N, CA, C and O atoms as a GROMACS GRO file, in nm:
protein
  488
    1MET      N    1  -1.357  -0.152   0.578
    1MET     CA    2  -1.228  -0.104   0.629
    1MET      C    3  -1.174  -0.004   0.529
    1MET      O    4  -1.187  -0.020   0.408
    2LYS      N    5  -1.112   0.101   0.584
    2LYS     CA    6  -1.055   0.205   0.498
    2LYS      C    7  -0.908   0.209   0.510
    2LYS      O    8  -0.852   0.202   0.620
    3PHE      N    9  -0.840   0.221   0.394
    3PHE     CA   10  -0.693   0.222   0.386
    3PHE      C   11  -0.652   0.334   0.287
    3PHE      O   12  -0.726   0.364   0.193
    4PRO      N   13  -0.531   0.395   0.309
    4PRO     CA   14  -0.485   0.492   0.211
    4PRO      C   15  -0.458   0.427   0.079
    4PRO      O   16  -0.427   0.308   0.071
    5ARG      N   17  -0.471   0.507  -0.028
    5ARG     CA   18  -0.454   0.454  -0.165
    5ARG      C   19  -0.391   0.559  -0.251
    5ARG      O   20  -0.419   0.678  -0.234
    6ILE      N   21  -0.309   0.518  -0.340
    6ILE     CA   22  -0.254   0.606  -0.447
    6ILE      C   23  -0.329   0.569  -0.575
    6ILE      O   24  -0.338   0.451  -0.610
    7TYR      N   25  -0.382   0.668  -0.645
    7TYR     CA   26  -0.455   0.638  -0.766
    7TYR      C   27  -0.430   0.747  -0.869
    7TYR      O   28  -0.376   0.853  -0.834
    8THR      N   29  -0.466   0.724  -0.995
    8THR     CA   30  -0.447   0.821  -1.103
    8THR      C   31  -0.584   0.867  -1.152
    8THR      O   32  -0.676   0.787  -1.170
    9ASP      N   33  -0.596   1.001  -1.172
    9ASP     CA   34  -0.723   1.049  -1.227
    9ASP      C   35  -0.717   1.048  -1.382
    9ASP      O   36  -0.621   1.000  -1.442
   10GLU      N   37  -0.821   1.102  -1.442
   10GLU     CA   38  -0.834   1.099  -1.589
   10GLU      C   39  -0.726   1.186  -1.655
   10GLU      O   40  -0.691   1.159  -1.770
   11GLN      N   41  -0.673   1.286  -1.589
   11GLN     CA   42  -0.573   1.372  -1.644
   11GLN      C   43  -0.430   1.319  -1.620
   11GLN      O   44  -0.334   1.386  -1.659
   12GLY      N   45  -0.415   1.204  -1.558
   12GLY     CA   46  -0.283   1.146  -1.531
   12GLY      C   47  -0.216   1.191  -1.399
   12GLY      O   48  -0.105   1.148  -1.367
   13GLU      N   49  -0.286   1.277  -1.324
   13GLU     CA   50  -0.227   1.317  -1.194
   13GLU      C   51  -0.249   1.203  -1.096
   13GLU      O   52  -0.349   1.132  -1.103
   14THR      N   53  -0.154   1.187  -1.005
   14THR     CA   54  -0.171   1.087  -0.901
   14THR      C   55  -0.213   1.159  -0.771
   14THR      O   56  -0.173   1.272  -0.744
   15HIS      N   57  -0.294   1.089  -0.692
   15HIS     CA   58  -0.347   1.145  -0.571
   15HIS      C   59  -0.345   1.042  -0.460
   15HIS      O   60  -0.334   0.923  -0.485
   16ILE      N   61  -0.357   1.089  -0.340
   16ILE     CA   62  -0.373   0.997  -0.223
   16ILE      C   63  -0.525   1.009  -0.188
   16ILE      O   64  -0.581   1.117  -0.171
   17GLY      N   65  -0.582   0.891  -0.177
   17GLY     CA   66  -0.725   0.884  -0.142
   17GLY      C   67  -0.747   0.772  -0.044
   17GLY      O   68  -0.657   0.733   0.030
   18VAL      N   69  -0.865   0.724  -0.043
   18VAL     CA   70  -0.904   0.620   0.049
   18VAL      C   71  -0.966   0.503  -0.030
   18VAL      O   72  -1.053   0.522  -0.114
   19ARG      N   73  -0.920   0.384  -0.001
   19ARG     CA   74  -0.985   0.264  -0.058
   19ARG      C   75  -1.068   0.205   0.054
   19ARG      O   76  -1.016   0.173   0.161
   20ASP      N   77  -1.201   0.191   0.027
   20ASP     CA   78  -1.294   0.136   0.125
   20ASP      C   79  -1.317  -0.010   0.083
   20ASP      O   80  -1.374  -0.036  -0.023
   21VAL      N   81  -1.272  -0.102   0.164
   21VAL     CA   82  -1.283  -0.243   0.133
   21VAL      C   83  -1.399  -0.298   0.222
   21VAL      O   84  -1.400  -0.277   0.343
   22THR      N   85  -1.494  -0.366   0.160
   22THR     CA   86  -1.606  -0.426   0.230
   22THR      C   87  -1.557  -0.531   0.323
   22THR      O   88  -1.474  -0.613   0.284
   23ALA      N   89  -1.607  -0.533   0.447
   23ALA     CA   90  -1.571  -0.634   0.544
   23ALA      C   91  -1.698  -0.694   0.607
   23ALA      O   92  -1.805  -0.633   0.604
   24HIS      N   93  -1.682  -0.811   0.661
   24HIS     CA   94  -1.795  -0.876   0.724
   24HIS      C   95  -1.747  -0.938   0.857
   24HIS      O   96  -1.627  -0.959   0.876
   25GLU      N   97  -1.840  -0.965   0.946
   25GLU     CA   98  -1.801  -1.027   1.070
   25GLU      C   99  -1.760  -1.172   1.040
   25GLU      O  100  -1.824  -1.241   0.960
   26ALA      N  101  -1.653  -1.215   1.107
   26ALA     CA  102  -1.605  -1.354   1.089
   26ALA      C  103  -1.534  -1.398   1.212
   26ALA      O  104  -1.483  -1.316   1.288
   27ARG      N  105  -1.530  -1.525   1.234
   27ARG     CA  106  -1.454  -1.582   1.344
   27ARG      C  107  -1.324  -1.630   1.286
   27ARG      O  108  -1.318  -1.676   1.172
   28VAL      N  109  -1.219  -1.620   1.369
   28VAL     CA  110  -1.085  -1.660   1.320
   28VAL      C  111  -1.015  -1.736   1.433
   28VAL      O  112  -1.034  -1.710   1.552
   29GLY      N  113  -0.933  -1.829   1.390
   29GLY     CA  114  -0.851  -1.904   1.488
   29GLY      C  115  -0.927  -2.018   1.555
   29GLY      O  116  -1.046  -2.041   1.531
   30PRO      N  117  -0.853  -2.086   1.641
   30PRO     CA  118  -0.915  -2.200   1.714
   30PRO      C  119  -1.012  -2.151   1.823
   30PRO      O  120  -1.008  -2.033   1.859
   31PRO      N  121  -1.093  -2.236   1.874
   31PRO     CA  122  -1.186  -2.193   1.981
   31PRO      C  123  -1.113  -2.123   2.093
   31PRO      O  124  -1.007  -2.169   2.136
   32PRO      N  125  -1.166  -2.016   2.139
   32PRO     CA  126  -1.306  -1.971   2.130
   32PRO      C  127  -1.341  -1.892   2.007
   32PRO      O  128  -1.446  -1.828   2.003
   33ASN      N  129  -1.258  -1.893   1.906
   33ASN     CA  130  -1.283  -1.825   1.777
   33ASN      C  131  -1.335  -1.683   1.794
   33ASN      O  132  -1.454  -1.657   1.777
   34PRO      N  133  -1.245  -1.589   1.829
   34PRO     CA  134  -1.289  -1.452   1.850
   34PRO      C  135  -1.352  -1.394   1.722
   34PRO      O  136  -1.311  -1.425   1.610
   35LEU      N  137  -1.450  -1.312   1.742
   35LEU     CA  138  -1.520  -1.248   1.630
   35LEU      C  139  -1.453  -1.119   1.594
   35LEU      O  140  -1.420  -1.039   1.682
   36GLY      N  141  -1.431  -1.097   1.467
   36GLY     CA  142  -1.368  -0.973   1.418
   36GLY      C  143  -1.423  -0.937   1.278
   36GLY      O  144  -1.524  -0.991   1.234
   37GLN      N  145  -1.354  -0.846   1.210
   37GLN     CA  146  -1.393  -0.802   1.080
   37GLN      C  147  -1.294  -0.862   0.979
   37GLN      O  148  -1.173  -0.863   1.004
   38MET      N  149  -1.345  -0.910   0.867
   38MET     CA  150  -1.260  -0.974   0.762
   38MET      C  151  -1.305  -0.926   0.628
   38MET      O  152  -1.425  -0.910   0.605
   39THR      N  153  -1.212  -0.903   0.536
   39THR     CA  154  -1.244  -0.867   0.398
   39THR      C  155  -1.263  -1.002   0.322
   39THR      O  156  -1.237  -1.110   0.376
   40GLU      N  157  -1.308  -0.989   0.201
   40GLU     CA  158  -1.315  -1.110   0.112
   40GLU      C  159  -1.175  -1.144   0.074
   40GLU      O  160  -1.086  -1.059   0.076
   41THR      N  161  -1.154  -1.268   0.038
   41THR     CA  162  -1.024  -1.318  -0.004
   41THR      C  163  -0.998  -1.265  -0.148
   41THR      O  164  -1.088  -1.269  -0.232
   42GLU      N  165  -0.879  -1.218  -0.175
   42GLU     CA  166  -0.836  -1.180  -0.306
   42GLU      C  167  -0.717  -1.258  -0.348
   42GLU      O  168  -0.631  -1.289  -0.265
   43ALA      N  169  -0.709  -1.291  -0.472
   43ALA     CA  170  -0.593  -1.368  -0.525
   43ALA      C  171  -0.471  -1.277  -0.533
   43ALA      O  172  -0.482  -1.160  -0.568
   44VAL      N  173  -0.354  -1.332  -0.500
   44VAL     CA  174  -0.230  -1.257  -0.509
   44VAL      C  175  -0.136  -1.335  -0.597
   44VAL      O  176  -0.146  -1.458  -0.608
   45SER      N  177  -0.042  -1.263  -0.661
   45SER     CA  178   0.052  -1.332  -0.752
   45SER      C  179   0.191  -1.343  -0.696
   45SER      O  180   0.258  -1.444  -0.719
   46THR      N  181   0.239  -1.243  -0.622
   46THR     CA  182   0.372  -1.250  -0.568
   46THR      C  183   0.383  -1.175  -0.437
   46THR      O  184   0.299  -1.090  -0.406
   47PHE      N  185   0.486  -1.205  -0.360
   47PHE     CA  186   0.513  -1.145  -0.233
   47PHE      C  187   0.662  -1.126  -0.222
   47PHE      O  188   0.740  -1.218  -0.250
   48VAL      N  189   0.703  -1.006  -0.182
   48VAL     CA  190   0.847  -0.981  -0.166
   48VAL      C  191   0.869  -0.886  -0.052
   48VAL      O  192   0.785  -0.799  -0.028
   49VAL      N  193   0.981  -0.899   0.018
   49VAL     CA  194   1.021  -0.806   0.123
   49VAL      C  195   1.140  -0.728   0.073
   49VAL      O  196   1.233  -0.784   0.017
   50PHE      N  197   1.136  -0.597   0.094
   50PHE     CA  198   1.236  -0.503   0.043
   50PHE      C  199   1.284  -0.417   0.161
   50PHE      O  200   1.202  -0.363   0.235
   51CYS      N  201   1.415  -0.404   0.178
   51CYS     CA  202   1.476  -0.313   0.279
   51CYS      C  203   1.550  -0.205   0.217
   51CYS      O  204   1.618  -0.226   0.117
   52ALA      N  205   1.541  -0.082   0.274
   52ALA     CA  206   1.613   0.030   0.222
   52ALA      C  207   1.663   0.118   0.338
   52ALA      O  208   1.592   0.135   0.437
   53PRO      N  209   1.784   0.171   0.326
   53PRO     CA  210   1.838   0.254   0.438
   53PRO      C  211   1.769   0.390   0.442
   53PRO      O  212   1.708   0.432   0.343
   54ALA      N  213   1.778   0.454   0.549
   54ALA     CA  214   1.728   0.589   0.566
   54ALA      C  215   1.791   0.681   0.459
   54ALA      O  216   1.909   0.671   0.426
   55GLY      N  217   1.707   0.770   0.406
   55GLY     CA  218   1.755   0.863   0.302
   55GLY      C  219   1.737   0.817   0.160
   55GLY      O  220   1.763   0.892   0.066
   56THR      N  221   1.693   0.693   0.143
   56THR     CA  222   1.669   0.641   0.005
   56THR      C  223   1.550   0.713  -0.053
   56THR      O  224   1.446   0.727   0.012
   57GLU      N  225   1.566   0.761  -0.180
   57GLU     CA  226   1.452   0.822  -0.250
   57GLU      C  227   1.439   0.756  -0.386
   57GLU      O  228   1.534   0.753  -0.465
   58VAL      N  229   1.323   0.703  -0.412
   58VAL     CA  230   1.294   0.640  -0.543
   58VAL      C  231   1.222   0.746  -0.627
   58VAL      O  232   1.113   0.789  -0.589
   59PRO      N  233   1.280   0.790  -0.740
   59PRO     CA  234   1.219   0.893  -0.823
   59PRO      C  235   1.079   0.851  -0.870
   59PRO      O  236   1.039   0.735  -0.857
   60SER      N  237   1.007   0.946  -0.922
   60SER     CA  238   0.870   0.920  -0.966
   60SER      C  239   0.857   0.796  -1.050
   60SER      O  240   0.933   0.777  -1.146
   61HIS      N  241   0.764   0.712  -1.016
   61HIS     CA  242   0.742   0.584  -1.087
   61HIS      C  243   0.593   0.543  -1.069
   61HIS      O  244   0.524   0.592  -0.980
   62ASN      N  245   0.550   0.454  -1.154
   62ASN     CA  246   0.418   0.400  -1.142
   62ASN      C  247   0.420   0.260  -1.078
   62ASN      O  248   0.523   0.192  -1.079
   63ALA      N  249   0.311   0.219  -1.023
   63ALA     CA  250   0.300   0.081  -0.975
   63ALA      C  251   0.303  -0.007  -1.101
   63ALA      O  252   0.229   0.018  -1.196
   64PRO      N  253   0.390  -0.111  -1.100
   64PRO     CA  254   0.393  -0.199  -1.218
   64PRO      C  255   0.266  -0.277  -1.234
   64PRO      O  256   0.232  -0.318  -1.345
   65GLN      N  257   0.196  -0.300  -1.128
   65GLN     CA  258   0.066  -0.364  -1.120
   65GLN      C  259   0.008  -0.325  -0.984
   65GLN      O  260   0.082  -0.285  -0.894
   66PRO      N  261  -0.123  -0.337  -0.967
   66PRO     CA  262  -0.180  -0.304  -0.833
   66PRO      C  263  -0.113  -0.388  -0.726
   66PRO      O  264  -0.097  -0.508  -0.743
   67TYR      N  265  -0.073  -0.322  -0.614
   67TYR     CA  266  -0.016  -0.393  -0.502
   67TYR      C  267  -0.044  -0.326  -0.374
   67TYR      O  268  -0.086  -0.210  -0.369
   68ILE      N  269  -0.019  -0.402  -0.267
   68ILE     CA  270  -0.034  -0.348  -0.131
   68ILE      C  271   0.106  -0.344  -0.073
   68ILE      O  272   0.179  -0.442  -0.081
   69CYS      N  273   0.144  -0.231  -0.015
   69CYS     CA  274   0.273  -0.216   0.054
   69CYS      C  275   0.246  -0.207   0.205
   69CYS      O  276   0.172  -0.120   0.252
   70ILE      N  277   0.306  -0.296   0.277
   70ILE     CA  278   0.294  -0.295   0.426
   70ILE      C  279   0.426  -0.257   0.484
   70ILE      O  280   0.528  -0.318   0.451
   71VAL      N  281   0.429  -0.161   0.569
   71VAL     CA  282   0.555  -0.122   0.641
   71VAL      C  283   0.570  -0.217   0.756
   71VAL      O  284   0.489  -0.219   0.849
   72LEU      N  285   0.679  -0.298   0.748
   72LEU     CA  286   0.709  -0.393   0.855
   72LEU      C  287   0.789  -0.324   0.970
   72LEU      O  288   0.769  -0.354   1.088
   73SER      N  289   0.878  -0.235   0.932
   73SER     CA  290   0.953  -0.159   1.030
   73SER      C  291   1.003  -0.030   0.970
   73SER      O  292   1.024  -0.021   0.848
   74GLY      N  293   1.023   0.068   1.052
   74GLY     CA  294   1.072   0.198   1.008
   74GLY      C  295   0.957   0.293   0.969
   74GLY      O  296   0.841   0.276   1.006
   75GLU      N  297   0.997   0.394   0.893
   75GLU     CA  298   0.900   0.496   0.850
   75GLU      C  299   0.938   0.544   0.712
   75GLU      O  300   1.055   0.567   0.681
   76GLY      N  301   0.833   0.557   0.627
   76GLY     CA  302   0.855   0.604   0.489
   76GLY      C  303   0.752   0.711   0.454
   76GLY      O  304   0.662   0.743   0.531
   77GLU      N  305   0.770   0.765   0.333
   77GLU     CA  306   0.683   0.870   0.285
   77GLU      C  307   0.658   0.846   0.137
   77GLU      O  308   0.746   0.803   0.063
   78VAL      N  309   0.534   0.876   0.097
   78VAL     CA  310   0.492   0.868  -0.043
   78VAL      C  311   0.444   1.006  -0.086
   78VAL      O  312   0.365   1.067  -0.015
   79GLU      N  313   0.491   1.056  -0.202
   79GLU     CA  314   0.444   1.182  -0.255
   79GLU      C  315   0.384   1.160  -0.393
   79GLU      O  316   0.446   1.097  -0.478
   80THR      N  317   0.266   1.211  -0.415
   80THR     CA  318   0.198   1.197  -0.542
   80THR      C  319   0.227   1.317  -0.630
   80THR      O  320   0.280   1.417  -0.582
   81SER      N  321   0.192   1.310  -0.756
   81SER     CA  322   0.222   1.418  -0.851
   81SER      C  323   0.149   1.548  -0.819
   81SER      O  324   0.191   1.655  -0.863
   82ASP      N  325   0.043   1.540  -0.744
   82ASP     CA  326  -0.025   1.666  -0.699
   82ASP      C  327   0.040   1.731  -0.579
   82ASP      O  328  -0.008   1.832  -0.527
   83GLY      N  329   0.154   1.669  -0.532
   83GLY     CA  330   0.228   1.730  -0.420
   83GLY      C  331   0.185   1.679  -0.280
   83GLY      O  332   0.248   1.713  -0.180
   84GLU      N  333   0.083   1.602  -0.275
   84GLU     CA  334   0.035   1.550  -0.143
   84GLU      C  335   0.131   1.440  -0.096
   84GLU      O  336   0.179   1.360  -0.176
   85THR      N  337   0.158   1.437   0.037
   85THR     CA  338   0.238   1.329   0.092
   85THR      C  339   0.165   1.258   0.206
   85THR      O  340   0.077   1.314   0.272
   86VAL      N  341   0.206   1.135   0.225
   86VAL     CA  342   0.156   1.057   0.338
   86VAL      C  343   0.273   0.981   0.398
   86VAL      O  344   0.353   0.919   0.328
   87ARG      N  345   0.280   0.987   0.531
   87ARG     CA  346   0.382   0.912   0.604
   87ARG      C  347   0.323   0.779   0.652
   87ARG      O  348   0.210   0.770   0.701
   88LEU      N  349   0.406   0.678   0.636
   88LEU     CA  350   0.362   0.542   0.677
   88LEU      C  351   0.460   0.486   0.777
   88LEU      O  352   0.581   0.491   0.757
   89ARG      N  353   0.407   0.431   0.885
   89ARG     CA  354   0.491   0.376   0.988
   89ARG      C  355   0.468   0.225   1.001
   89ARG      O  356   0.377   0.172   0.938
   90ALA      N  357   0.548   0.159   1.077
   90ALA     CA  358   0.537   0.012   1.096
   90ALA      C  359   0.391  -0.024   1.130
   90ALA      O  360   0.329   0.038   1.216
   91GLY      N  361   0.340  -0.124   1.060
   91GLY     CA  362   0.204  -0.174   1.080
   91GLY      C  363   0.105  -0.107   0.988
   91GLY      O  364  -0.010  -0.151   0.985
   92GLU      N  365   0.140  -0.002   0.912
   92GLU     CA  366   0.049   0.063   0.825
   92GLU      C  367   0.068   0.012   0.679
   92GLU      O  368   0.172  -0.043   0.643
   93LEU      N  369  -0.034   0.033   0.600
   93LEU     CA  370  -0.027  -0.011   0.460
   93LEU      C  371  -0.085   0.093   0.370
   93LEU      O  372  -0.154   0.185   0.414
   94ILE      N  373  -0.054   0.077   0.239
   94ILE     CA  374  -0.109   0.164   0.135
   94ILE      C  375  -0.134   0.076   0.012
   94ILE      O  376  -0.053  -0.010  -0.022
   95TYR      N  377  -0.248   0.099  -0.055
   95TYR     CA  378  -0.279   0.038  -0.179
   95TYR      C  379  -0.224   0.126  -0.288
   95TYR      O  380  -0.248   0.246  -0.291
   96CYS      N  381  -0.148   0.063  -0.379
   96CYS     CA  382  -0.088   0.139  -0.492
   96CYS      C  383  -0.148   0.084  -0.619
   96CYS      O  384  -0.121  -0.029  -0.659
   97ASP      N  385  -0.232   0.166  -0.684
   97ASP     CA  386  -0.283   0.123  -0.812
   97ASP      C  387  -0.273   0.232  -0.919
   97ASP      O  388  -0.355   0.240  -1.010
   98ASP      N  389  -0.172   0.314  -0.905
   98ASP     CA  390  -0.143   0.415  -1.006
   98ASP      C  391  -0.053   0.355  -1.116
   98ASP      O  392   0.064   0.390  -1.131
   99THR      N  393  -0.112   0.264  -1.193
   99THR     CA  394  -0.037   0.191  -1.294
   99THR      C  395  -0.011   0.278  -1.419
   99THR      O  396   0.062   0.235  -1.508
  100SER      N  397  -0.068   0.396  -1.426
  100SER     CA  398  -0.047   0.489  -1.538
  100SER      C  399  -0.035   0.630  -1.480
  100SER      O  400  -0.044   0.648  -1.359
  101GLY      N  401  -0.014   0.728  -1.562
  101GLY     CA  402  -0.005   0.865  -1.514
  101GLY      C  403   0.133   0.908  -1.471
  101GLY      O  404   0.232   0.849  -1.515
  102LYS      N  405   0.140   1.007  -1.388
  102LYS     CA  406   0.265   1.070  -1.351
  102LYS      C  407   0.341   1.004  -1.238
  102LYS      O  408   0.454   1.043  -1.208
  103GLY      N  409   0.282   0.906  -1.174
  103GLY     CA  410   0.350   0.826  -1.074
  103GLY      C  411   0.364   0.893  -0.940
  103GLY      O  412   0.306   0.998  -0.915
  104HIS      N  413   0.445   0.829  -0.851
  104HIS     CA  414   0.463   0.875  -0.715
  104HIS      C  415   0.609   0.854  -0.676
  104HIS      O  416   0.678   0.767  -0.729
  105VAL      N  417   0.656   0.936  -0.580
  105VAL     CA  418   0.791   0.926  -0.523
  105VAL      C  419   0.783   0.859  -0.389
  105VAL      O  420   0.689   0.884  -0.313
  106THR      N  421   0.882   0.773  -0.357
  106THR     CA  422   0.886   0.717  -0.225
  106THR      C  423   1.017   0.750  -0.160
  106THR      O  424   1.120   0.758  -0.226
  107ARG      N  425   1.013   0.767  -0.028
  107ARG     CA  426   1.130   0.805   0.048
  107ARG      C  427   1.136   0.721   0.178
  107ARG      O  428   1.033   0.696   0.240
  108SER      N  429   1.258   0.677   0.218
  108SER     CA  430   1.280   0.612   0.345
  108SER      C  431   1.322   0.721   0.445
  108SER      O  432   1.430   0.779   0.432
  109LEU      N  433   1.238   0.748   0.543
  109LEU     CA  434   1.272   0.848   0.645
  109LEU      C  435   1.360   0.786   0.756
  109LEU      O  436   1.428   0.857   0.830
  110SER      N  437   1.358   0.655   0.764
  110SER     CA  438   1.449   0.578   0.852
  110SER      C  439   1.476   0.451   0.778
  110SER      O  440   1.419   0.431   0.671
  111ASP      N  441   1.560   0.361   0.830
  111ASP     CA  442   1.571   0.230   0.771
  111ASP      C  443   1.434   0.165   0.766
  111ASP      O  444   1.364   0.159   0.868
  112VAL      N  445   1.395   0.117   0.648
  112VAL     CA  446   1.263   0.057   0.639
  112VAL      C  447   1.268  -0.085   0.586
  112VAL      O  448   1.359  -0.122   0.512
  113ARG      N  449   1.172  -0.164   0.625
  113ARG     CA  450   1.150  -0.296   0.571
  113ARG      C  451   1.003  -0.301   0.527
  113ARG      O  452   0.911  -0.281   0.607
  114LEU      N  453   0.985  -0.328   0.396
  114LEU     CA  454   0.852  -0.326   0.338
  114LEU      C  455   0.813  -0.460   0.279
  114LEU      O  456   0.898  -0.531   0.225
  115ALA      N  457   0.688  -0.496   0.289
  115ALA     CA  458   0.640  -0.611   0.221
  115ALA      C  459   0.545  -0.566   0.109
  115ALA      O  460   0.453  -0.488   0.130
  116PHE      N  461   0.572  -0.620  -0.013
  116PHE     CA  462   0.490  -0.587  -0.130
  116PHE      C  463   0.412  -0.714  -0.164
  116PHE      O  464   0.470  -0.820  -0.186
  117ILE      N  465   0.279  -0.699  -0.168
  117ILE     CA  466   0.192  -0.808  -0.210
  117ILE      C  467   0.120  -0.771  -0.334
  117ILE      O  468   0.033  -0.684  -0.330
  118ASN      N  469   0.153  -0.833  -0.444
  118ASN     CA  470   0.098  -0.799  -0.573
  118ASN      C  471  -0.028  -0.876  -0.596
  118ASN      O  472  -0.033  -0.997  -0.577
  119ARG      N  473  -0.135  -0.802  -0.637
  119ARG     CA  474  -0.262  -0.860  -0.667
  119ARG      C  475  -0.251  -0.936  -0.799
  119ARG      O  476  -0.182  -0.895  -0.892
  120ALA      N  477  -0.322  -1.047  -0.804
  120ALA     CA  478  -0.322  -1.130  -0.925
  120ALA      C  479  -0.392  -1.045  -1.038
  120ALA      O  480  -0.488  -0.972  -1.015
  121LYS      N  481  -0.337  -1.062  -1.158
  121LYS     CA  482  -0.406  -0.996  -1.271
  121LYS      C  483  -0.534  -1.065  -1.302
  121LYS      O  484  -0.546  -1.188  -1.298
  122ALA      N  485  -0.631  -0.981  -1.334
  122ALA     CA  486  -0.764  -1.040  -1.369
  122ALA      C  487  -0.767  -1.109  -1.502
  122ALA      O  488  -0.871  -1.161  -1.542
   0.00000   0.00000   0.00000
């Protein structure tokens, strides 16, 4: 499965790329247990939901630790230090692992509700 990702290169610039997560066929739920694609289980440390009104802009910052941001409602935008932007709508996610470097800016294009799932530290 492929998901958008924010990452830092060796020069400290942040970019939007793709994180390719290995998936395998798996059955889920009670019978008839439909077949689908599933990633491996990863440990998480915290989960929080954050809401922000339209027009909110968070200045350039780094991810405090690797996390996944899922847009629950609304629409937002992320801009990396190289000037690239990506819009995210309800149901979409982005992996943020730019824990160093120049960081990224986030904007609420409408009222947004976001879920942040922090990966457990290794």
